[in-house]
N, C-alpha and C positions, 0 to 999 in steps of 0.2 A: 618660293624664295629663289631657287636656282633660275627659274624662268625670268624673273625680274632682273636679276643680276646679269644674266646673259643678254637680255634685251638691251639693258643700259649700255653694256660694253659694245655691242654691235652697233647700236645707234650712235654712240660717241665716235666709233671708228669711221662710220659712214660720214658723219659731219666733218671730221678731220680731213678725210680724203676729198670730200667735195670742196672744202676750203682750199686745199692745195690745188685742186683743179681750177677753181675760180682765180687764184693768184696767177697761174700760168695764162689763163684766158685774158685777164686784165692786162698783163704784160704784152701779150700778142696784139690786143686791140690798140694799146697805146702806140706800139711800134707801127701798126698798119696806118694809123692816123698821120704818122710822119712820113709815110710813103714806103715803108719796108714791108715786104711780104713775110708772114710768119714762117719761121724755119721749119724744116722737117722734124727736128728734135722737139720743137714746141708742139707740133701736130701730133707726134707720137705720144708725148706726155699727156696731152689733153685726152687722147683716145684711151690710153691705159688707165689714167686716174679716173676718168669719167666712167669707164666700164667697171672698175673696181668699186667705185662709190655706188653705182647702180646695183651691183650684185650684193653689196653689203646692205643697202636699203631694202632690197627684196628679201634677203635673209631675215632682216629685222621684222618685216611684215609677216613672214611665215613662222616665226618662233612661237607665237601664241597657239597656232594650230598644231604644232609639233608636240607641245606639252599639253 
């Protein structure tokens, strides 16, 4: 029971973080089509959120083997 609840929470967190990453990426792509270079802040956000989402997804994959 604890395993399922923990897995659901981690998976939802990963989906939320990946959604936030996608939002920043879409904004950067729209700006680049208008001729603007993505800002350093956008690049940092993409790297941080993408890394956090990847780590959460890997944790979600490892939870069944831990329990």
